[in-house]
N, C-alpha and C positions, 0 to 999 in steps of 0.2 A: 436752282429752280424757284421761281417766284411763288410766294404763297398767295392763294386765292380764297375767296369765300366758298363755302361748301354749296355746290349747286350741280345741276345736271349738265351744264355746258361750261366750257373753259373761258369764262370772261375774267380778265385780269383784275378789275376793280370792283369793289363792293357797291351795290346800289344804295340809295338813301334809305330804303326800308328793308327790313328783314324779309327774306324769302321763306316760303314754306317748302321745305326740302326733306329728303329722306335718304337713308343709306341703301346702297344696292345689295349689300350682303349683311347677314346677321352677325354682329360682333359679340362674342361671348364675354360680356361684362358682368361683374357682380351686381347684385340688386342695388347696393348703395351707390355704386358708381353711376348707374344708369338713371338715377333719380336726380332731377334738377332741384337743388336746395336753395340756391341763391338767385335772386332776380332783382335788378338786372345784373348781368355779368359786368365785370369792370372793363373799362376801355383799355385797349392794348397800348395806347400812348401814355398811360399813367404809370408811375412807379410806386404809387402808394395804394395799399399798405405793403405791397411786395415788389422788390426790385426785380427786373428781368431784362432780357436783351432783345425783345420783340417790339420795341417801342415804335418802329416804323410802320406797323400795321394799323390801319384806321378802324374806327368803330369798336363795337364789342361783340362782333359775330363769333360764333364757334368756328375754330380753325384747327389745323393740324400742321403747324409750321415745323415741327421737329420729328415728324414721322412716328407719332405715338400710335397706339392701337385703335384710337378713335379720335374724332374732333373734341376739343376741350376749350376751356376759358379760365382766366384768372378770376378769383372771387374778390369781393369787397370785405371779406371776413378775415380778421387778423389770425384766427385759429386755423383757417383752411386756405392754403395758397392757391390751389386750382382744383377743378373737378371736370369729369367727362360730361358732355352734353347729352341729354336724353333725346336722341334723334330716332324717329321710328324707322322701321325697315320698309323699303318700297315694296308694294305688292307686285309680284312677278308671275309671269306666264312662262312655263318651262317646256322645252322640247328635248326629247332624248333620242339620240341616234345610236342604234344598235346594229352591229355588223353580224349578219347571219352567215356569210361566206366570203372568203377572200378569193382572188383569182386563182391562186395556187395554194390549196389547203396545206401543202407541205412546207410553206414558207415560214415555219416556226411561229405562226400567228403574229407576224409583224404587220402592222397596219399603218398606212401613211396617206395623208390628204394634204394638198397644197393650200386649199382655201374652201370655206363654206360661204354661200351667199343666200340671204333670205329676203323675200319680197312680199309686200302687201298686195291686196286685191287690185290696186291701181298701178302695180309694177314698181312702186317706190321701194327703195332699199331700206330694210329695217336694221337698226343698230342693235347688236348684241350687247346687253348690259354686263353680263358676266358669263364665264364658261368654266366647266368642271370636267375633269376626267378622273373620278374618284379612285378607281382601281388600276389606273394606267401606270406605265413605266416608260418615261421618255428621257432621252439624253438632253444635255444642256443645249439651249437655243433651238430645240425642236419640240417644245412643250405644246400642249393643246391650244394655248393662246395664239400660237403662230397660225392657226387655221382660220382666224378671224382678224388678222392684222391688215387686210387689204392688199397684201403683197403675195402674188402667186409664186414668186421666186423663193419664198420661205416655205416650210412645211411642218406639219405635225406628224411625228413618228411615235407610235406606241408599240412597245415590244410585247404587250399583253393583249392588244386588239380589244380593248374594253370600251364600254359605253362613254359617250360624251354628252353632257347636258348643257344646253344653251338657255340662258335666262333673258327674258325681255320684259321691260317695264309694261305693265298693263295699260298705261296711257297710250302705248303704241297699238295699232291695229294688229289682229292676229296674223300669223304667217299664212299666206295663201299659196306660196310656192317656194321652192328652194333648189339650189344647184350646188355642185362642188367641182373642184378642179383636181385632175390627177397630178401627182407630184413629179419631181424631176427625173427619178430613176426607179429601178426595181418595180416593173409593172405587176409582178406577182403579188405585191403588197396591196394592190387596189381592191377595194370592196366591190363585189359583183352582186351581192344580195344583202339587203338591209331592211330595217323597220324604223319608222319615225313615229314617236308617240308624243302626246301633249298632256300637260298637267295645267289646268286653268289657274288653280290657286293651290297654295300649300295645303296638303291633306287630301286634295281631290284625287280620284283614281286616274291612272295613266290610260289614255285612250289612243288607239292606233289610228293615225291619219294618213299613213302612206306605207306601202311595202313595195319592194322591187326585187326582181330576180331575172336578170337578163343580160344582154351584151353591154359591155362598157368599153369605150375606145381604148386601144392599147397605146396610142401615141401619148407622149408626155405633154403636160400643160394643156390637156383637153378639158373643156367644160362638159360635165355630165349633167344633163337636165336642161332647163328647169323642169321640175315635177310639180304638178298641181296637187294640193293636199285635199283630202276629204274632211271638210270642216265638220267637227262633231256637232250634233244638234244642241241648241241652247235650251235650257229648261224653260218651259212655258208656264206662265202663271195660270192658276185655275180659272176657267171661264164659267160664266153663268150658262146653265142649260139652255139650249135653243128652244124657242117656242114651236109647237107643232104647226103644221100648215093650217091656213084659215079654214079649209074645208074639212078639217078633221072632225069626226062625229062626236068626240069627247075632248074636254079640256080639264087639266088638273091645275087649279089656281090656289094661291095662298092669300087669304084676306083676314087681317086682324088675328094672325096666329092660327087660323083655321084652314086646313087643306080641304078643298072641295073638288069633287068630280062633277062636271056639268056637261050637259049635252049641247048641241048646237043651238037649241032654243033657250039656253041659259037656265034649264031646269037642273037643280041639284039632285044628283043620283046617289052620292055618297060623300060623307065628310067626316073629318076626325073630331069635330067639336061636339057631335052627338052620336048616339048609338048607331052603329052602321046598319043600313038596311040591305047591304049586299055583301056577299062573301067574296072578298077580293084579296089579292096578294101583290106586293111590290117585288119586282125582280131586278137585280143588277146583273145584266148580261155581260159576257166576257168582252164585248166590244165597247163597254162603257155606257150602253144605253139603259136608262131607267124605264122599266115597263110596269104598267099596272094591269094585272091579269084578273079576269073573272074566274070563278071556280072551275068552269069548263075549259079554261085555257085561252079563251078569247082575249085579245089585246084590246083593252078599253082606252088606254093612253100610253104614249111613250115620249121620252124626252128628245129622241133623235140626236143624242150627243155621242161623242166618241173620244172625249178627252181623258177618260180614266183608262187604266190598264189593269183589268182584273184577270186573274189566272183561271178562274172557274166561275160558272154561274151559281149564284146563290139566291135563295128565295126567302123573303121576309114577310111574315103574316102579321098584320097589325092587330094589337090587342083589342078586345071588345070592351070598350070603356065609355063612360059618359063624357069625359072631357080629356082632350089630349092636345097640349100646346104644340107649337111648331118645334120648340126646343126638345120636348119629350118625344116628338115624332123622329127627329134626328137621332136621339138617343136609342130609340127602338131599332132604327135602321142600322146603326153602326156599332152597337154594343157587342 
């Protein structure tokens, strides 16, 4: 097999400049191995200061010509022949396929699938970067990798019917739909109910994006799906509160650190910068709306926002003081 530069695609020759690349899986290297000490690495076509047999390789790119646990390079240091390269791990988006029920529950929990296919929102085929079946038990040549080899004539067989985890580089779009193909025999091993979950990044919670419990074709080599996924909502950045309508009778404005309640004629009725002349209270309602209430409960001003998610309504009464900056006002609201 010809040695190639480490990269995302199988290009046989190294480019003139080093590529910014990453590893698809986390390699358990010790700290000293994973730290790049020597720069630059020695060219592969040189025998000094260490003789070797990989002189046919151009450049001084990190490589793995001998099947080591990670890419490495020779050094220019007489006291250290070679070292592993500090290559970061690619950020991955993971999908977990969990079988809730097989066609025949008495089939000794044997699960089999010929092929999984994943598609983007534009129906483009998405490439699986890596695949895992952590608690599975598969015979030779029927491991979980056979379910994404692009060949429906092969299959994945798991005697334990355990979860399979598909990893995709985050540079690819999220999965919008997926399908799978029934294997060549034993239809009782087909899944008929399952759950698909996504983990956007390492450490994030698993979110359910698809569930199914229904009829599955009994014929062999049948495509099941595609099924559209419920894309989880993306976290939204905090937004500035919306301004009240132009015809609102009162406005709450901030000017030079002073919060002021003004009427439509621009008369100041209440402000934080001086002793208050009105008994008012700020309320954060459970729909996220910030409301300024008079003592009798009348609403003098509200933000009309809904980007917060409060579990219960809370009332905040401003202190009676001579001076209160905007920062102190926030402290009083959120302390």
